[in-house]
mmCIF file as Biopython writes it, N, C-alpha, C and O atoms, coordinates in Angstrom:
data_model
#
loop_
_atom_site.group_PDB
_atom_site.id
_atom_site.type_symbol
_atom_site.label_atom_id
_atom_site.label_alt_id
_atom_site.label_comp_id
_atom_site.label_asym_id
_atom_site.label_entity_id
_atom_site.label_seq_id
_atom_site.pdbx_PDB_ins_code
_atom_site.Cartn_x
_atom_site.Cartn_y
_atom_site.Cartn_z
_atom_site.occupancy
_atom_site.B_iso_or_equiv
_atom_site.auth_seq_id
_atom_site.auth_asym_id
_atom_site.pdbx_PDB_model_num
ATOM 1   N N  . UNK A ? 1  ? 39.392 -44.712 17.119 1.0 0.0 1  A 1 
ATOM 2   C CA . UNK A ? 1  ? 38.917 -43.433 17.545 1.0 0.0 1  A 1 
ATOM 3   C C  . UNK A ? 1  ? 39.479 -42.279 17.535 1.0 0.0 1  A 1 
ATOM 4   O O  . UNK A ? 1  ? 40.264 -41.775 18.338 1.0 0.0 1  A 1 
ATOM 5   N N  . UNK A ? 2  ? 38.711 -41.605 15.886 1.0 0.0 2  A 1 
ATOM 6   C CA . UNK A ? 2  ? 39.183 -40.143 15.360 1.0 0.0 2  A 1 
ATOM 7   C C  . UNK A ? 2  ? 39.209 -38.477 16.150 1.0 0.0 2  A 1 
ATOM 8   O O  . UNK A ? 2  ? 38.320 -37.742 16.577 1.0 0.0 2  A 1 
ATOM 9   N N  . UNK A ? 3  ? 39.890 -38.431 16.112 1.0 0.0 3  A 1 
ATOM 10  C CA . UNK A ? 3  ? 39.421 -36.659 17.007 1.0 0.0 3  A 1 
ATOM 11  C C  . UNK A ? 3  ? 38.976 -36.041 15.835 1.0 0.0 3  A 1 
ATOM 12  O O  . UNK A ? 3  ? 38.902 -36.492 14.692 1.0 0.0 3  A 1 
ATOM 13  N N  . UNK A ? 4  ? 38.478 -34.118 16.626 1.0 0.0 4  A 1 
ATOM 14  C CA . UNK A ? 4  ? 37.939 -33.120 15.958 1.0 0.0 4  A 1 
ATOM 15  C C  . UNK A ? 4  ? 39.584 -32.542 15.821 1.0 0.0 4  A 1 
ATOM 16  O O  . UNK A ? 4  ? 40.242 -32.006 14.928 1.0 0.0 4  A 1 
ATOM 17  N N  . UNK A ? 5  ? 39.748 -32.828 16.754 1.0 0.0 5  A 1 
ATOM 18  C CA . UNK A ? 5  ? 40.702 -31.699 17.176 1.0 0.0 5  A 1 
ATOM 19  C C  . UNK A ? 5  ? 42.417 -31.914 15.858 1.0 0.0 5  A 1 
ATOM 20  O O  . UNK A ? 5  ? 43.138 -32.911 15.861 1.0 0.0 5  A 1 
ATOM 21  N N  . UNK A ? 6  ? 42.598 -30.764 14.998 1.0 0.0 6  A 1 
ATOM 22  C CA . UNK A ? 6  ? 44.377 -29.949 14.662 1.0 0.0 6  A 1 
ATOM 23  C C  . UNK A ? 6  ? 45.390 -29.470 15.025 1.0 0.0 6  A 1 
ATOM 24  O O  . UNK A ? 6  ? 45.520 -28.909 16.113 1.0 0.0 6  A 1 
ATOM 25  N N  . UNK A ? 7  ? 45.973 -29.559 14.470 1.0 0.0 7  A 1 
ATOM 26  C CA . UNK A ? 7  ? 46.930 -28.668 14.948 1.0 0.0 7  A 1 
ATOM 27  C C  . UNK A ? 7  ? 47.175 -27.710 15.088 1.0 0.0 7  A 1 
ATOM 28  O O  . UNK A ? 7  ? 47.027 -27.187 13.984 1.0 0.0 7  A 1 
ATOM 29  N N  . UNK A ? 8  ? 47.630 -26.693 16.052 1.0 0.0 8  A 1 
ATOM 30  C CA . UNK A ? 8  ? 47.390 -24.985 16.101 1.0 0.0 8  A 1 
ATOM 31  C C  . UNK A ? 8  ? 45.748 -25.108 16.213 1.0 0.0 8  A 1 
ATOM 32  O O  . UNK A ? 8  ? 45.178 -24.513 15.298 1.0 0.0 8  A 1 
ATOM 33  N N  . UNK A ? 9  ? 44.926 -25.729 17.104 1.0 0.0 9  A 1 
ATOM 34  C CA . UNK A ? 9  ? 44.003 -26.011 17.976 1.0 0.0 9  A 1 
ATOM 35  C C  . UNK A ? 9  ? 44.420 -24.990 19.244 1.0 0.0 9  A 1 
ATOM 36  O O  . UNK A ? 9  ? 45.463 -24.765 19.857 1.0 0.0 9  A 1 
ATOM 37  N N  . UNK A ? 10 ? 43.265 -24.577 19.294 1.0 0.0 10 A 1 
ATOM 38  C CA . UNK A ? 10 ? 43.288 -23.776 21.228 1.0 0.0 10 A 1 
ATOM 39  C C  . UNK A ? 10 ? 41.895 -25.010 22.420 1.0 0.0 10 A 1 
ATOM 40  O O  . UNK A ? 10 ? 40.672 -25.148 22.443 1.0 0.0 10 A 1 
ATOM 41  N N  . UNK A ? 11 ? 42.776 -25.450 22.987 1.0 0.0 11 A 1 
ATOM 42  C CA . UNK A ? 11 ? 42.324 -25.879 24.020 1.0 0.0 11 A 1 
ATOM 43  C C  . UNK A ? 11 ? 42.278 -26.216 25.181 1.0 0.0 11 A 1 
ATOM 44  O O  . UNK A ? 11 ? 43.296 -26.010 25.842 1.0 0.0 11 A 1 
ATOM 45  N N  . UNK A ? 12 ? 40.808 -27.006 26.020 1.0 0.0 12 A 1 
ATOM 46  C CA . UNK A ? 12 ? 41.276 -26.774 27.351 1.0 0.0 12 A 1 
ATOM 47  C C  . UNK A ? 12 ? 41.627 -28.321 28.290 1.0 0.0 12 A 1 
ATOM 48  O O  . UNK A ? 12 ? 40.762 -29.162 28.044 1.0 0.0 12 A 1 
ATOM 49  N N  . UNK A ? 13 ? 42.286 -28.625 28.897 1.0 0.0 13 A 1 
ATOM 50  C CA . UNK A ? 13 ? 41.873 -30.047 29.390 1.0 0.0 13 A 1 
ATOM 51  C C  . UNK A ? 13 ? 40.224 -29.914 30.348 1.0 0.0 13 A 1 
ATOM 52  O O  . UNK A ? 13 ? 40.201 -29.130 31.296 1.0 0.0 13 A 1 
ATOM 53  N N  . UNK A ? 14 ? 38.538 -30.979 29.891 1.0 0.0 14 A 1 
ATOM 54  C CA . UNK A ? 14 ? 37.522 -31.180 30.906 1.0 0.0 14 A 1 
ATOM 55  C C  . UNK A ? 14 ? 37.742 -30.477 31.612 1.0 0.0 14 A 1 
ATOM 56  O O  . UNK A ? 14 ? 37.130 -29.414 31.508 1.0 0.0 14 A 1 
ATOM 57  N N  . UNK A ? 15 ? 38.849 -30.644 32.882 1.0 0.0 15 A 1 
ATOM 58  C CA . UNK A ? 15 ? 38.657 -30.037 34.286 1.0 0.0 15 A 1 
ATOM 59  C C  . UNK A ? 15 ? 39.233 -28.832 34.448 1.0 0.0 15 A 1 
ATOM 60  O O  . UNK A ? 15 ? 39.682 -28.651 35.580 1.0 0.0 15 A 1 
ATOM 61  N N  . UNK A ? 16 ? 39.376 -27.884 33.627 1.0 0.0 16 A 1 
ATOM 62  C CA . UNK A ? 16 ? 39.939 -26.967 34.298 1.0 0.0 16 A 1 
ATOM 63  C C  . UNK A ? 16 ? 41.211 -27.135 33.664 1.0 0.0 16 A 1 
ATOM 64  O O  . UNK A ? 16 ? 41.490 -28.249 33.222 1.0 0.0 16 A 1 
ATOM 65  N N  . UNK A ? 17 ? 42.539 -25.586 33.486 1.0 0.0 17 A 1 
ATOM 66  C CA . UNK A ? 17 ? 43.530 -25.167 33.824 1.0 0.0 17 A 1 
ATOM 67  C C  . UNK A ? 17 ? 43.766 -24.541 32.419 1.0 0.0 17 A 1 
ATOM 68  O O  . UNK A ? 17 ? 42.821 -24.589 31.632 1.0 0.0 17 A 1 
ATOM 69  N N  . UNK A ? 18 ? 45.314 -23.768 31.893 1.0 0.0 18 A 1 
ATOM 70  C CA . UNK A ? 18 ? 45.481 -23.184 31.451 1.0 0.0 18 A 1 
ATOM 71  C C  . UNK A ? 18 ? 44.302 -23.511 29.634 1.0 0.0 18 A 1 
ATOM 72  O O  . UNK A ? 18 ? 43.519 -24.365 29.217 1.0 0.0 18 A 1 
ATOM 73  N N  . UNK A ? 19 ? 44.921 -22.174 29.144 1.0 0.0 19 A 1 
ATOM 74  C CA . UNK A ? 19 ? 44.229 -22.636 27.291 1.0 0.0 19 A 1 
ATOM 75  C C  . UNK A ? 19 ? 45.824 -23.618 26.494 1.0 0.0 19 A 1 
ATOM 76  O O  . UNK A ? 19 ? 46.989 -23.273 26.695 1.0 0.0 19 A 1 
ATOM 77  N N  . UNK A ? 20 ? 45.597 -24.251 26.038 1.0 0.0 20 A 1 
ATOM 78  C CA . UNK A ? 20 ? 46.178 -24.712 25.423 1.0 0.0 20 A 1 
ATOM 79  C C  . UNK A ? 20 ? 46.516 -25.345 24.132 1.0 0.0 20 A 1 
ATOM 80  O O  . UNK A ? 20 ? 45.753 -26.211 23.705 1.0 0.0 20 A 1 
ATOM 81  N N  . UNK A ? 21 ? 47.816 -24.938 23.303 1.0 0.0 21 A 1 
ATOM 82  C CA . UNK A ? 21 ? 47.791 -25.300 21.786 1.0 0.0 21 A 1 
ATOM 83  C C  . UNK A ? 21 ? 47.919 -25.805 21.133 1.0 0.0 21 A 1 
ATOM 84  O O  . UNK A ? 21 ? 48.989 -25.388 20.690 1.0 0.0 21 A 1 
ATOM 85  N N  . UNK A ? 22 ? 47.546 -26.784 20.388 1.0 0.0 22 A 1 
ATOM 86  C CA . UNK A ? 22 ? 47.771 -28.915 19.775 1.0 0.0 22 A 1 
ATOM 87  C C  . UNK A ? 22 ? 48.682 -28.611 18.931 1.0 0.0 22 A 1 
ATOM 88  O O  . UNK A ? 22 ? 48.203 -28.043 17.950 1.0 0.0 22 A 1 
ATOM 89  N N  . UNK A ? 23 ? 50.330 -28.810 18.873 1.0 0.0 23 A 1 
ATOM 90  C CA . UNK A ? 23 ? 51.719 -28.916 18.340 1.0 0.0 23 A 1 
ATOM 91  C C  . UNK A ? 23 ? 51.440 -30.201 17.175 1.0 0.0 23 A 1 
ATOM 92  O O  . UNK A ? 23 ? 51.676 -30.231 15.967 1.0 0.0 23 A 1 
ATOM 93  N N  . UNK A ? 24 ? 50.698 -31.465 18.310 1.0 0.0 24 A 1 
ATOM 94  C CA . UNK A ? 24 ? 51.036 -32.873 16.691 1.0 0.0 24 A 1 
ATOM 95  C C  . UNK A ? 24 ? 49.367 -33.883 17.617 1.0 0.0 24 A 1 
ATOM 96  O O  . UNK A ? 24 ? 49.139 -33.882 18.827 1.0 0.0 24 A 1 
ATOM 97  N N  . UNK A ? 25 ? 48.871 -34.301 16.971 1.0 0.0 25 A 1 
ATOM 98  C CA . UNK A ? 25 ? 48.224 -35.515 16.884 1.0 0.0 25 A 1 
ATOM 99  C C  . UNK A ? 25 ? 48.782 -36.874 16.615 1.0 0.0 25 A 1 
ATOM 100 O O  . UNK A ? 25 ? 49.899 -36.982 16.109 1.0 0.0 25 A 1 
ATOM 101 N N  . UNK A ? 26 ? 48.135 -37.808 16.896 1.0 0.0 26 A 1 
ATOM 102 C CA . UNK A ? 26 ? 49.038 -38.776 17.324 1.0 0.0 26 A 1 
ATOM 103 C C  . UNK A ? 26 ? 48.230 -39.640 18.122 1.0 0.0 26 A 1 
ATOM 104 O O  . UNK A ? 26 ? 47.185 -39.213 18.614 1.0 0.0 26 A 1 
ATOM 105 N N  . UNK A ? 27 ? 48.837 -41.499 18.399 1.0 0.0 27 A 1 
ATOM 106 C CA . UNK A ? 27 ? 48.730 -42.589 18.801 1.0 0.0 27 A 1 
ATOM 107 C C  . UNK A ? 27 ? 49.682 -42.984 19.723 1.0 0.0 27 A 1 
ATOM 108 O O  . UNK A ? 27 ? 50.835 -43.050 19.297 1.0 0.0 27 A 1 
ATOM 109 N N  . UNK A ? 28 ? 49.411 -43.364 21.299 1.0 0.0 28 A 1 
ATOM 110 C CA . UNK A ? 28 ? 50.496 -44.129 21.932 1.0 0.0 28 A 1 
ATOM 111 C C  . UNK A ? 28 ? 50.467 -45.269 21.947 1.0 0.0 28 A 1 
ATOM 112 O O  . UNK A ? 28 ? 51.468 -45.985 21.971 1.0 0.0 28 A 1 
ATOM 113 N N  . UNK A ? 29 ? 48.718 -45.845 21.928 1.0 0.0 29 A 1 
ATOM 114 C CA . UNK A ? 29 ? 47.870 -46.780 21.613 1.0 0.0 29 A 1 
ATOM 115 C C  . UNK A ? 29 ? 46.723 -46.753 20.332 1.0 0.0 29 A 1 
ATOM 116 O O  . UNK A ? 29 ? 46.131 -45.849 19.742 1.0 0.0 29 A 1 
ATOM 117 N N  . UNK A ? 30 ? 46.736 -47.676 20.272 1.0 0.0 30 A 1 
ATOM 118 C CA . UNK A ? 30 ? 45.703 -48.253 19.254 1.0 0.0 30 A 1 
ATOM 119 C C  . UNK A ? 30 ? 44.233 -47.534 19.578 1.0 0.0 30 A 1 
ATOM 120 O O  . UNK A ? 30 ? 43.483 -46.814 18.918 1.0 0.0 30 A 1 
ATOM 121 N N  . UNK A ? 31 ? 44.192 -48.158 21.090 1.0 0.0 31 A 1 
ATOM 122 C CA . UNK A ? 31 ? 43.039 -47.355 21.796 1.0 0.0 31 A 1 
ATOM 123 C C  . UNK A ? 31 ? 42.880 -46.223 22.261 1.0 0.0 31 A 1 
ATOM 124 O O  . UNK A ? 31 ? 41.767 -45.756 22.020 1.0 0.0 31 A 1 
ATOM 125 N N  . UNK A ? 32 ? 43.709 -45.443 22.971 1.0 0.0 32 A 1 
ATOM 126 C CA . UNK A ? 32 ? 44.177 -44.362 23.317 1.0 0.0 32 A 1 
ATOM 127 C C  . UNK A ? 32 ? 44.441 -43.198 22.526 1.0 0.0 32 A 1 
ATOM 128 O O  . UNK A ? 32 ? 45.607 -43.495 22.789 1.0 0.0 32 A 1 
ATOM 129 N N  . UNK A ? 33 ? 44.491 -42.543 22.076 1.0 0.0 33 A 1 
ATOM 130 C CA . UNK A ? 33 ? 44.596 -40.719 20.572 1.0 0.0 33 A 1 
ATOM 131 C C  . UNK A ? 33 ? 45.411 -40.179 21.522 1.0 0.0 33 A 1 
ATOM 132 O O  . UNK A ? 33 ? 44.764 -39.295 22.084 1.0 0.0 33 A 1 
ATOM 133 N N  . UNK A ? 34 ? 46.103 -40.233 21.813 1.0 0.0 34 A 1 
ATOM 134 C CA . UNK A ? 34 ? 46.848 -38.455 22.400 1.0 0.0 34 A 1 
ATOM 135 C C  . UNK A ? 34 ? 47.031 -37.652 21.510 1.0 0.0 34 A 1 
ATOM 136 O O  . UNK A ? 34 ? 47.302 -38.015 20.366 1.0 0.0 34 A 1 
ATOM 137 N N  . UNK A ? 35 ? 46.868 -35.845 22.020 1.0 0.0 35 A 1 
ATOM 138 C CA . UNK A ? 35 ? 46.779 -34.521 21.461 1.0 0.0 35 A 1 
ATOM 139 C C  . UNK A ? 35 ? 48.000 -34.358 22.145 1.0 0.0 35 A 1 
ATOM 140 O O  . UNK A ? 35 ? 47.873 -34.634 23.338 1.0 0.0 35 A 1 
ATOM 141 N N  . UNK A ? 36 ? 49.396 -33.931 21.750 1.0 0.0 36 A 1 
ATOM 142 C CA . UNK A ? 36 ? 50.772 -33.125 22.061 1.0 0.0 36 A 1 
ATOM 143 C C  . UNK A ? 36 ? 50.140 -31.971 22.451 1.0 0.0 36 A 1 
ATOM 144 O O  . UNK A ? 36 ? 49.137 -32.277 21.806 1.0 0.0 36 A 1 
ATOM 145 N N  . UNK A ? 37 ? 49.793 -30.764 23.004 1.0 0.0 37 A 1 
ATOM 146 C CA . UNK A ? 37 ? 49.821 -29.753 24.117 1.0 0.0 37 A 1 
ATOM 147 C C  . UNK A ? 37 ? 51.741 -28.993 24.119 1.0 0.0 37 A 1 
ATOM 148 O O  . UNK A ? 37 ? 52.843 -29.516 24.289 1.0 0.0 37 A 1 
ATOM 149 N N  . UNK A ? 38 ? 51.257 -27.515 23.823 1.0 0.0 38 A 1 
ATOM 150 C CA . UNK A ? 38 ? 52.243 -26.950 24.925 1.0 0.0 38 A 1 
ATOM 151 C C  . UNK A ? 38 ? 51.567 -25.824 24.984 1.0 0.0 38 A 1 
ATOM 152 O O  . UNK A ? 38 ? 50.489 -25.780 24.392 1.0 0.0 38 A 1 
ATOM 153 N N  . UNK A ? 39 ? 51.988 -24.796 25.625 1.0 0.0 39 A 1 
ATOM 154 C CA . UNK A ? 39 ? 51.252 -23.699 26.793 1.0 0.0 39 A 1 
ATOM 155 C C  . UNK A ? 39 ? 52.608 -23.442 27.315 1.0 0.0 39 A 1 
ATOM 156 O O  . UNK A ? 39 ? 53.683 -24.035 27.219 1.0 0.0 39 A 1 
ATOM 157 N N  . UNK A ? 40 ? 51.925 -21.613 28.307 1.0 0.0 40 A 1 
ATOM 158 C CA . UNK A ? 40 ? 53.138 -21.295 28.821 1.0 0.0 40 A 1 
ATOM 159 C C  . UNK A ? 40 ? 52.221 -21.406 30.699 1.0 0.0 40 A 1 
ATOM 160 O O  . UNK A ? 40 ? 51.009 -21.473 30.904 1.0 0.0 40 A 1 
ATOM 161 N N  . UNK A ? 41 ? 53.753 -21.380 32.110 1.0 0.0 41 A 1 
ATOM 162 C CA . UNK A ? 41 ? 53.400 -21.006 32.986 1.0 0.0 41 A 1 
ATOM 163 C C  . UNK A ? 41 ? 54.896 -20.885 32.737 1.0 0.0 41 A 1 
ATOM 164 O O  . UNK A ? 41 ? 55.863 -21.406 32.180 1.0 0.0 41 A 1 
ATOM 165 N N  . UNK A ? 42 ? 54.196 -19.171 34.022 1.0 0.0 42 A 1 
ATOM 166 C CA . UNK A ? 42 ? 55.630 -18.672 34.498 1.0 0.0 42 A 1 
ATOM 167 C C  . UNK A ? 42 ? 56.112 -18.853 33.918 1.0 0.0 42 A 1 
ATOM 168 O O  . UNK A ? 42 ? 56.658 -19.926 34.174 1.0 0.0 42 A 1 
ATOM 169 N N  . UNK A ? 43 ? 56.625 -18.191 32.399 1.0 0.0 43 A 1 
ATOM 170 C CA . UNK A ? 43 ? 56.939 -17.281 31.998 1.0 0.0 43 A 1 
ATOM 171 C C  . UNK A ? 43 ? 57.674 -18.424 31.071 1.0 0.0 43 A 1 
ATOM 172 O O  . UNK A ? 43 ? 58.525 -18.092 30.245 1.0 0.0 43 A 1 
ATOM 173 N N  . UNK A ? 44 ? 57.343 -19.590 31.238 1.0 0.0 44 A 1 
ATOM 174 C CA . UNK A ? 44 ? 58.549 -20.487 30.898 1.0 0.0 44 A 1 
ATOM 175 C C  . UNK A ? 44 ? 57.389 -22.319 29.837 1.0 0.0 44 A 1 
ATOM 176 O O  . UNK A ? 44 ? 56.350 -22.891 30.167 1.0 0.0 44 A 1 
ATOM 177 N N  . UNK A ? 45 ? 58.002 -22.462 29.070 1.0 0.0 45 A 1 
ATOM 178 C CA . UNK A ? 45 ? 57.262 -23.154 28.109 1.0 0.0 45 A 1 
ATOM 179 C C  . UNK A ? 45 ? 56.815 -24.675 28.269 1.0 0.0 45 A 1 
ATOM 180 O O  . UNK A ? 45 ? 57.683 -25.432 27.836 1.0 0.0 45 A 1 
ATOM 181 N N  . UNK A ? 46 ? 55.794 -25.264 28.729 1.0 0.0 46 A 1 
ATOM 182 C CA . UNK A ? 46 ? 55.231 -26.890 28.838 1.0 0.0 46 A 1 
ATOM 183 C C  . UNK A ? 46 ? 55.062 -27.553 27.437 1.0 0.0 46 A 1 
ATOM 184 O O  . UNK A ? 46 ? 54.900 -27.004 26.347 1.0 0.0 46 A 1 
ATOM 185 N N  . UNK A ? 47 ? 55.141 -28.890 27.754 1.0 0.0 47 A 1 
ATOM 186 C CA . UNK A ? 47 ? 54.454 -29.318 26.809 1.0 0.0 47 A 1 
ATOM 187 C C  . UNK A ? 47 ? 53.676 -30.441 27.378 1.0 0.0 47 A 1 
ATOM 188 O O  . UNK A ? 47 ? 53.708 -30.322 28.603 1.0 0.0 47 A 1 
ATOM 189 N N  . UNK A ? 48 ? 53.072 -31.355 27.066 1.0 0.0 48 A 1 
ATOM 190 C CA . UNK A ? 48 ? 52.557 -32.224 27.379 1.0 0.0 48 A 1 
ATOM 191 C C  . UNK A ? 48 ? 51.643 -33.678 26.043 1.0 0.0 48 A 1 
ATOM 192 O O  . UNK A ? 48 ? 51.348 -33.363 24.890 1.0 0.0 48 A 1 
ATOM 193 N N  . UNK A ? 49 ? 51.490 -34.540 26.388 1.0 0.0 49 A 1 
ATOM 194 C CA . UNK A ? 49 ? 50.362 -35.164 25.712 1.0 0.0 49 A 1 
ATOM 195 C C  . UNK A ? 49 ? 49.072 -35.241 26.967 1.0 0.0 49 A 1 
ATOM 196 O O  . UNK A ? 49 ? 49.158 -35.036 28.178 1.0 0.0 49 A 1 
ATOM 197 N N  . UNK A ? 50 ? 48.250 -35.504 26.375 1.0 0.0 50 A 1 
ATOM 198 C CA . UNK A ? 50 ? 47.070 -36.267 26.970 1.0 0.0 50 A 1 
ATOM 199 C C  . UNK A ? 50 ? 45.530 -37.149 25.867 1.0 0.0 50 A 1 
ATOM 200 O O  . UNK A ? 50 ? 45.039 -37.302 24.749 1.0 0.0 50 A 1 
ATOM 201 N N  . UNK A ? 51 ? 45.466 -37.357 26.842 1.0 0.0 51 A 1 
ATOM 202 C CA . UNK A ? 51 ? 43.538 -38.259 25.985 1.0 0.0 51 A 1 
ATOM 203 C C  . UNK A ? 51 ? 43.562 -36.962 25.182 1.0 0.0 51 A 1 
ATOM 204 O O  . UNK A ? 51 ? 44.053 -35.844 25.335 1.0 0.0 51 A 1 
ATOM 205 N N  . UNK A ? 52 ? 43.031 -37.409 24.522 1.0 0.0 52 A 1 
ATOM 206 C CA . UNK A ? 52 ? 41.723 -36.274 23.296 1.0 0.0 52 A 1 
ATOM 207 C C  . UNK A ? 52 ? 40.302 -36.124 24.648 1.0 0.0 52 A 1 
ATOM 208 O O  . UNK A ? 52 ? 39.529 -35.172 24.757 1.0 0.0 52 A 1 
ATOM 209 N N  . UNK A ? 53 ? 40.337 -37.355 25.497 1.0 0.0 53 A 1 
ATOM 210 C CA . UNK A ? 53 ? 38.637 -37.978 26.218 1.0 0.0 53 A 1 
ATOM 211 C C  . UNK A ? 53 ? 39.107 -35.949 27.005 1.0 0.0 53 A 1 
ATOM 212 O O  . UNK A ? 53 ? 38.111 -35.312 27.348 1.0 0.0 53 A 1 
ATOM 213 N N  . UNK A ? 54 ? 40.179 -35.398 27.141 1.0 0.0 54 A 1 
ATOM 214 C CA . UNK A ? 54 ? 40.290 -34.887 28.280 1.0 0.0 54 A 1 
ATOM 215 C C  . UNK A ? 54 ? 40.637 -33.776 27.924 1.0 0.0 54 A 1 
ATOM 216 O O  . UNK A ? 54 ? 40.422 -32.912 28.773 1.0 0.0 54 A 1 
ATOM 217 N N  . UNK A ? 55 ? 41.101 -33.429 26.988 1.0 0.0 55 A 1 
ATOM 218 C CA . UNK A ? 55 ? 40.792 -31.999 26.637 1.0 0.0 55 A 1 
ATOM 219 C C  . UNK A ? 55 ? 39.357 -31.416 25.793 1.0 0.0 55 A 1 
ATOM 220 O O  . UNK A ? 55 ? 39.189 -32.415 25.094 1.0 0.0 55 A 1 
ATOM 221 N N  . UNK A ? 56 ? 38.586 -30.780 25.521 1.0 0.0 56 A 1 
ATOM 222 C CA . UNK A ? 56 ? 37.864 -29.576 24.875 1.0 0.0 56 A 1 
ATOM 223 C C  . UNK A ? 56 ? 38.288 -28.076 24.231 1.0 0.0 56 A 1 
ATOM 224 O O  . UNK A ? 56 ? 38.907 -27.145 24.746 1.0 0.0 56 A 1 
ATOM 225 N N  . UNK A ? 57 ? 37.617 -28.254 22.709 1.0 0.0 57 A 1 
ATOM 226 C CA . UNK A ? 57 ? 37.687 -26.748 22.066 1.0 0.0 57 A 1 
ATOM 227 C C  . UNK A ? 57 ? 37.404 -25.956 23.265 1.0 0.0 57 A 1 
ATOM 228 O O  . UNK A ? 57 ? 36.583 -26.178 24.154 1.0 0.0 57 A 1 
ATOM 229 N N  . UNK A ? 58 ? 38.545 -24.630 23.076 1.0 0.0 58 A 1 
ATOM 230 C CA . UNK A ? 58 ? 38.107 -23.136 22.822 1.0 0.0 58 A 1 
ATOM 231 C C  . UNK A ? 58 ? 37.061 -22.106 21.611 1.0 0.0 58 A 1 
ATOM 232 O O  . UNK A ? 58 ? 37.166 -21.384 20.619 1.0 0.0 58 A 1 
ATOM 233 N N  . UNK A ? 59 ? 36.311 -22.539 22.322 1.0 0.0 59 A 1 
ATOM 234 C CA . UNK A ? 59 ? 36.072 -21.760 21.316 1.0 0.0 59 A 1 
ATOM 235 C C  . UNK A ? 59 ? 36.476 -20.114 21.137 1.0 0.0 59 A 1 
ATOM 236 O O  . UNK A ? 59 ? 36.745 -19.475 22.154 1.0 0.0 59 A 1 
ATOM 237 N N  . UNK A ? 60 ? 36.503 -19.543 19.982 1.0 0.0 60 A 1 
ATOM 238 C CA . UNK A ? 60 ? 36.754 -18.655 19.184 1.0 0.0 60 A 1 
ATOM 239 C C  . UNK A ? 60 ? 36.935 -17.442 20.410 1.0 0.0 60 A 1 
ATOM 240 O O  . UNK A ? 60 ? 36.303 -17.679 21.440 1.0 0.0 60 A 1 
ATOM 241 N N  . UNK A ? 61 ? 37.494 -16.562 20.393 1.0 0.0 61 A 1 
ATOM 242 C CA . UNK A ? 61 ? 37.550 -15.133 21.415 1.0 0.0 61 A 1 
ATOM 243 C C  . UNK A ? 61 ? 36.261 -13.667 20.280 1.0 0.0 61 A 1 
ATOM 244 O O  . UNK A ? 61 ? 36.590 -12.882 19.390 1.0 0.0 61 A 1 
ATOM 245 N N  . UNK A ? 62 ? 35.057 -13.896 20.845 1.0 0.0 62 A 1 
ATOM 246 C CA . UNK A ? 62 ? 34.583 -12.918 20.333 1.0 0.0 62 A 1 
ATOM 247 C C  . UNK A ? 62 ? 35.676 -11.935 19.776 1.0 0.0 62 A 1 
ATOM 248 O O  . UNK A ? 62 ? 36.772 -11.999 20.334 1.0 0.0 62 A 1 
ATOM 249 N N  . UNK A ? 63 ? 35.512 -10.962 18.668 1.0 0.0 63 A 1 
ATOM 250 C CA . UNK A ? 63 ? 35.715 -9.911  17.549 1.0 0.0 63 A 1 
ATOM 251 C C  . UNK A ? 63 ? 35.679 -9.107  18.855 1.0 0.0 63 A 1 
ATOM 252 O O  . UNK A ? 63 ? 34.975 -9.391  19.824 1.0 0.0 63 A 1 
ATOM 253 N N  . UNK A ? 64 ? 36.762 -7.774  18.739 1.0 0.0 64 A 1 
ATOM 254 C CA . UNK A ? 64 ? 36.679 -6.532  20.254 1.0 0.0 64 A 1 
ATOM 255 C C  . UNK A ? 64 ? 35.943 -6.133  19.251 1.0 0.0 64 A 1 
ATOM 256 O O  . UNK A ? 64 ? 36.220 -6.420  18.086 1.0 0.0 64 A 1 
ATOM 257 N N  . UNK A ? 65 ? 34.560 -5.175  19.724 1.0 0.0 65 A 1 
ATOM 258 C CA . UNK A ? 65 ? 33.839 -4.007  19.300 1.0 0.0 65 A 1 
ATOM 259 C C  . UNK A ? 65 ? 34.992 -2.661  18.927 1.0 0.0 65 A 1 
ATOM 260 O O  . UNK A ? 65 ? 36.211 -2.493  18.879 1.0 0.0 65 A 1 
ATOM 261 N N  . UNK A ? 66 ? 33.864 -1.957  18.733 1.0 0.0 66 A 1 
ATOM 262 C CA . UNK A ? 66 ? 34.797 -0.722  17.588 1.0 0.0 66 A 1 
ATOM 263 C C  . UNK A ? 66 ? 34.425 0.637   18.722 1.0 0.0 66 A 1 
ATOM 264 O O  . UNK A ? 66 ? 33.300 0.700   19.220 1.0 0.0 66 A 1 
ATOM 265 N N  . UNK A ? 67 ? 35.234 1.426   18.969 1.0 0.0 67 A 1 
ATOM 266 C CA . UNK A ? 67 ? 34.550 2.131   19.757 1.0 0.0 67 A 1 
ATOM 267 C C  . UNK A ? 67 ? 34.280 3.424   18.804 1.0 0.0 67 A 1 
ATOM 268 O O  . UNK A ? 67 ? 35.124 4.033   18.147 1.0 0.0 67 A 1 
ATOM 269 N N  . UNK A ? 68 ? 33.446 3.580   18.860 1.0 0.0 68 A 1 
ATOM 270 C CA . UNK A ? 68 ? 33.645 5.083   17.613 1.0 0.0 68 A 1 
ATOM 271 C C  . UNK A ? 68 ? 33.807 6.199   18.390 1.0 0.0 68 A 1 
ATOM 272 O O  . UNK A ? 68 ? 33.956 7.301   17.863 1.0 0.0 68 A 1 
#
């Protein structure tokens, strides 16, 4: 199963949670592809691997509007 995710994409668990940055995409088993992510919690770096099906891509934030 190929993923549309790529390193440096910002993702979030489908169930919610912090925004995470993808650091690596690989496979622990041929059926269950994993995505390794990093995020910050309480000022500490956290890292873990998640199934592709558990993640959703976070859309880019809209650009800030300029005030004149």
